[in-house]
N, CA, C and O of each residue as an XYZ file, in Angstrom:
328
protein
N      58.164    -82.864    116.779
C      58.484    -81.476    117.060
C      59.989    -81.347    117.039
O      60.696    -82.133    117.669
N      60.465    -80.388    116.337
C      61.892    -80.166    116.192
C      62.420    -79.306    117.322
O      61.872    -78.242    117.611
N      63.488    -79.769    117.965
C      64.076    -79.009    119.073
C      64.611    -77.674    118.603
O      64.621    -76.712    119.372
N      65.057    -77.590    117.357
C      65.632    -76.340    116.874
C      64.586    -75.279    116.589
O      64.912    -74.092    116.596
N      63.341    -75.663    116.337
C      62.320    -74.679    116.009
C      61.320    -74.450    117.124
O      60.724    -73.374    117.182
N      61.111    -75.400    118.000
C      60.094    -75.276    119.033
C      60.655    -75.267    120.447
O      59.897    -75.032    121.388
N      61.957    -75.514    120.641
C      62.530    -75.553    121.978
C      62.514    -76.960    122.533
O      62.140    -77.907    121.842
N      62.927    -77.094    123.800
C      62.959    -78.400    124.432
C      62.360    -78.307    125.825
O      62.160    -77.208    126.343
N      62.078    -79.432    126.425
C      61.569    -79.469    127.786
C      60.275    -78.700    127.943
O      59.402    -78.749    127.077
N      60.153    -77.978    129.069
C      58.930    -77.232    129.344
C      58.692    -76.119    128.340
O      57.539    -75.805    128.043
N      59.752    -75.508    127.805
C      59.530    -74.452    126.810
C      58.869    -75.018    125.563
O      58.070    -74.332    124.925
N      59.191    -76.263    125.205
C      58.539    -76.901    124.056
C      57.100    -77.242    124.380
O      56.217    -77.123    123.530
N      56.864    -77.669    125.613
C      55.511    -78.071    125.994
C      54.583    -76.876    126.146
O      53.414    -76.953    125.768
N      55.086    -75.767    126.697
C      54.206    -74.654    127.034
C      54.622    -73.331    126.405
O      54.081    -72.294    126.788
N      55.552    -73.316    125.463
C      55.981    -72.081    124.828
C      55.000    -71.599    123.773
O      54.002    -72.263    123.493
N      55.288    -70.442    123.188
C      54.441    -69.885    122.136
C      54.585    -70.695    120.857
O      55.688    -71.085    120.475
N      53.470    -70.942    120.210
C      53.417    -71.684    118.945
C      52.716    -70.822    117.901
O      52.079    -69.823    118.233
N      52.839    -71.212    116.664
C      52.087    -70.584    115.590
C      51.281    -71.658    114.885
O      51.661    -72.828    114.866
N      50.167    -71.247    114.309
C      49.325    -72.208    113.621
C      48.134    -71.535    112.969
O      48.133    -70.331    112.711
N      47.120    -72.348    112.711
C      45.943    -71.880    111.983
C      44.676    -72.435    112.627
O      44.637    -73.591    113.051
N      43.643    -71.603    112.696
C      42.345    -72.049    113.202
C      41.752    -73.007    112.179
O      41.520    -72.631    111.030
N      41.511    -74.237    112.597
C      41.002    -75.265    111.687
C      39.497    -75.458    111.811
O      38.860    -75.963    110.886
N      38.923    -75.064    112.940
C      37.484    -75.198    113.158
C      37.063    -74.176    114.200
O      37.800    -73.894    115.144
N      35.863    -73.623    114.019
C      35.298    -72.744    115.037
C      33.786    -72.754    114.893
O      33.255    -72.510    113.810
N      33.101    -73.037    115.987
C      31.643    -73.073    116.023
C      31.166    -71.843    116.791
O      31.348    -71.753    118.005
N      30.551    -70.891    116.075
C      30.078    -69.655    116.710
C      29.067    -69.929    117.822
O      29.095    -69.271    118.862
N      28.181    -70.891    117.608
C      27.141    -71.172    118.601
C      27.728    -71.737    119.895
O      27.258    -71.411    120.985
N      28.746    -72.580    119.777
C      29.384    -73.159    120.961
C      30.474    -72.244    121.525
O      30.811    -72.325    122.706
N      31.021    -71.379    120.675
C      32.119    -70.521    121.101
C      33.399    -71.293    121.326
O      34.179    -70.968    122.221
N      33.619    -72.324    120.512
C      34.795    -73.172    120.685
C      35.312    -73.618    119.321
O      34.586    -73.622    118.327
N      36.578    -73.989    119.305
C      37.175    -74.445    118.060
C      38.452    -75.222    118.298
O      38.769    -75.612    119.421
N      39.183    -75.440    117.199
C      40.460    -76.143    117.240
C      41.484    -75.372    116.413
O      41.166    -74.812    115.364
N      42.702    -75.357    116.901
C      43.807    -74.727    116.205
C      44.879    -75.788    115.990
O      45.121    -76.613    116.871
N      45.528    -75.770    114.815
C      46.579    -76.737    114.480
C      47.903    -76.014    114.376
O      47.998    -74.986    113.705
N      48.933    -76.539    115.033
C      50.271    -75.951    115.024
C      50.942    -76.152    113.669
O      50.744    -77.174    113.013
N      51.743    -75.157    113.254
C      52.484    -75.233    111.993
C      53.519    -76.354    111.998
O      53.566    -77.175    111.083
N      54.332    -76.376    113.021
C      55.515    -77.247    113.037
C      55.176    -78.690    113.401
O      55.608    -79.617    112.716
N      54.413    -78.888    114.463
C      54.183    -80.245    114.955
C      52.951    -80.909    114.352
O      52.802    -82.127    114.456
N      52.068    -80.142    113.727
C      50.819    -80.637    113.163
C      49.863    -81.160    114.234
O      48.915    -81.878    113.918
N      50.106    -80.804    115.509
C      49.197    -81.168    116.586
C      48.049    -80.163    116.624
O      48.208    -79.014    116.210
N      46.890    -80.602    117.123
C      45.727    -79.719    117.219
C      45.266    -79.644    118.665
O      45.353    -80.615    119.416
N      44.766    -78.453    119.042
C      44.263    -78.236    120.390
C      42.925    -77.526    120.351
O      42.671    -76.689    119.485
N      42.079    -77.873    121.302
C      40.802    -77.218    121.545
C      41.075    -75.823    122.105
O      42.069    -75.611    122.800
N      40.191    -74.877    121.800
C      40.208    -73.587    122.485
C      38.785    -73.081    122.642
O      37.906    -73.407    121.844
N      38.566    -72.282    123.680
C      37.282    -71.644    123.929
C      37.405    -70.185    123.524
O      38.493    -69.613    123.588
N      36.304    -69.580    123.107
C      36.335    -68.197    122.621
C      36.870    -67.208    123.648
O      37.371    -66.147    123.278
N      36.771    -67.538    124.927
C      37.301    -66.637    125.955
C      38.824    -66.622    125.954
O      39.433    -65.799    126.637
N      39.449    -67.523    125.194
C      40.909    -67.595    125.113
C      41.468    -66.786    123.945
O      42.680    -66.775    123.731
N      40.598    -66.103    123.181
C      41.053    -65.237    122.090
C      41.514    -63.928    122.719
O      40.734    -63.252    123.390
N      42.765    -63.573    122.508
C      43.407    -62.483    123.251
C      42.762    -61.115    123.038
O      42.770    -60.298    123.959
N      42.207    -60.837    121.866
C      41.671    -59.496    121.627
C      40.257    -59.304    122.172
O      39.686    -58.220    122.054
N      39.687    -60.363    122.775
C      38.380    -60.249    123.407
C      37.191    -60.315    122.467
O      36.061    -60.108    122.910
N      37.399    -60.596    121.183
C      36.297    -60.590    120.219
C      35.341    -61.769    120.371
O      34.168    -61.654    120.019
N      35.812    -62.883    120.881
C      35.028    -64.103    121.070
C      34.616    -64.780    119.772
O      33.813    -65.713    119.796
N      35.146    -64.333    118.643
C      34.920    -64.988    117.354
C      36.214    -64.906    116.566
O      36.949    -63.922    116.653
N      36.488    -65.968    115.783
C      37.682    -65.968    114.944
C      37.391    -66.834    113.719
O      36.940    -67.970    113.866
N      37.637    -66.325    112.526
C      37.317    -67.091    111.325
C      38.217    -68.316    111.139
O      39.398    -68.297    111.486
N      37.635    -69.370    110.589
C      38.415    -70.550    110.207
C      39.460    -70.103    109.189
O      39.168    -69.306    108.297
N      40.667    -70.618    109.328
C      41.763    -70.275    108.419
C      42.645    -69.148    108.919
O      43.682    -68.869    108.317
N      42.258    -68.489    110.012
C      43.059    -67.394    110.555
C      44.381    -67.928    111.094
O      44.407    -68.907    111.840
N      45.484    -67.277    110.708
C      46.805    -67.610    111.242
C      46.931    -66.961    112.606
O      46.618    -65.782    112.768
N      47.395    -67.734    113.599
C      47.472    -67.252    114.973
C      48.784    -67.678    115.629
O      49.467    -68.594    115.171
N      49.110    -66.981    116.716
C      50.108    -67.484    117.661
C      49.334    -67.801    118.932
O      48.296    -67.194    119.196
N      49.835    -68.751    119.722
C      49.108    -69.194    120.908
C      50.047    -69.970    121.824
O      51.142    -70.368    121.427
N      49.600    -70.173    123.042
C      50.289    -71.038    123.988
C      49.387    -72.234    124.274
O      48.188    -72.198    123.997
N      49.963    -73.278    124.821
C      49.202    -74.458    125.237
C      49.358    -74.586    126.745
O      50.472    -74.586    127.269
N      48.225    -74.696    127.435
C      48.221    -74.811    128.898
C      47.195    -75.845    129.316
O      46.257    -76.134    128.574
N      47.373    -76.404    130.504
C      46.342    -77.313    131.023
C      45.037    -76.550    131.264
O      45.046    -75.441    131.798
N      43.938    -77.146    130.871
C      42.617    -76.555    131.089
C      41.677    -77.582    131.679
O      42.110    -78.677    132.037
N      40.405    -77.257    131.787
C      39.443    -78.174    132.403
C      39.254    -79.481    131.637
O      38.832    -80.484    132.213
N      39.567    -79.472    130.334
C      39.370    -80.686    129.531
C      40.689    -81.296    129.069
O      40.689    -82.165    128.197
N      41.809    -80.860    129.633
C      43.132    -81.324    129.197
C      43.906    -80.145    128.634
O      43.561    -78.994    128.903
N      44.950    -80.414    127.856
C      45.716    -79.323    127.257
C      44.863    -78.586    126.244
O      44.153    -79.206    125.452
N      44.933    -77.254    126.267
C      44.163    -76.457    125.316
C      44.949    -75.220    124.917
O      45.853    -74.783    125.628
N      44.589    -74.665    123.768
C      45.226    -73.443    123.265
C      44.658    -72.241    124.007
O      43.453    -72.153    124.241
N      45.557    -71.303    124.380
C      45.158    -70.088    125.084
C      45.906    -68.905    124.486
O      46.889    -69.082    123.766
N      45.437    -67.704    124.786
C      46.080    -66.466    124.330
C      46.239    -66.441    122.807
O      47.297    -66.073    122.298
N      45.173    -66.837    122.075
C      45.226    -66.823    120.614
C      45.302    -65.389    120.115
O      44.446    -64.568    120.445
N      46.323    -65.083    119.322
C      46.516    -63.760    118.741
C      46.648    -63.878    117.232
O      47.432    -64.680    116.725
N      45.869    -63.066    116.517
C      45.929    -63.096    115.050
C      47.308    -62.667    114.570
O      47.899    -61.727    115.102
N      47.816    -63.372    113.552
C      49.089    -63.014    112.921
C      48.803    -62.342    111.589
O      47.795    -62.623    110.940
N      49.690    -61.464    111.196
C      49.516    -60.813    109.888
C      50.505    -61.338    108.892
O      50.508    -60.906    107.739
């Protein structure tokens, strides 16, 4: 992760990121999103999609934050990017 593009310290760990939905299972209501810059991937639950739709297509470009969750770090506040 580059300090110039993602920040440093806690802002790098928990700041807003951009990426793409790499997997989403409608039946489970869960998926994975991969960050653009760091190439790291995080789990997310459909309740973490900001617009409340509970579904998001694979390949959708999003912005999101990473926060501690019940299963470890996970993506939250997923918002579609245009």
